[in-house]
N, C-alpha and C positions, 0 to 999 in steps of 0.2 A: 746134445751138449748138456752136460751134467753140471749146473750151476747152485752153489750153496746158498740156502736162505740164509737171511741175517738173524742173529741171535738176539733177542729182546729180553732185557731183564730189568725189574724194578725193586727197587729196596724202600719200601714204605717208610721205614724209620727215618732212614737220612733223606729220603725225598729224592732219589737218584734213579733215573731211567737211563740204561745203557743199551745202545745198539751196536753189536759186534758185526762188522761187515765182512772182516777176514780174520782168520786165526793166526795172524803174523805179529810179532813183536813190535811194540810201539817204540820208536826212538825220538819223536818230536811231538809237539802238541801245539795248537792255537786256541786262544780263549777268547770267546765273544761273549761277554755278559756271563750268563750262567751256563754256556754251552762250550763244552771242550771237545775239539776233534783231534784224534791221535793219528799219527802217520807212521808208516813203516820206512825202512832205510831207503825204498824206492820212491818215496814221496806219496804213496797212495795213502787214502784214508782207510783205517782199520777200525775204528771204533768212534761213536759219537755219544758223550754223556751230556745228559741234561740236569743240572742241578737245581735243586728247589722245585722239581716237578710234582705237582699233585693232580691225580686224576679227577679228584672232585672239583678242583679249580678248571680242568681241561674241560670237563662235562658242562660247567655252567657256561663257561666260554662258547662252547658249541650252541647252548640253548639261546644265548644273546644273538648269535648269527642268523638263527632261523626265523 
């Protein structure tokens, strides 16, 4: 089985992390706070965007958990 790995990108200037699950065109979206989930015409998730994402804040949060 040949399964494609998700493509992860990050724009530091706009603080947006995007995870592309499939290379299909987005036709619908759900917004949950700073998270946007894009769906294709079959209703499958194709992309997840995290707005206001900071790796520094993420690392600090991990340190607080330890």
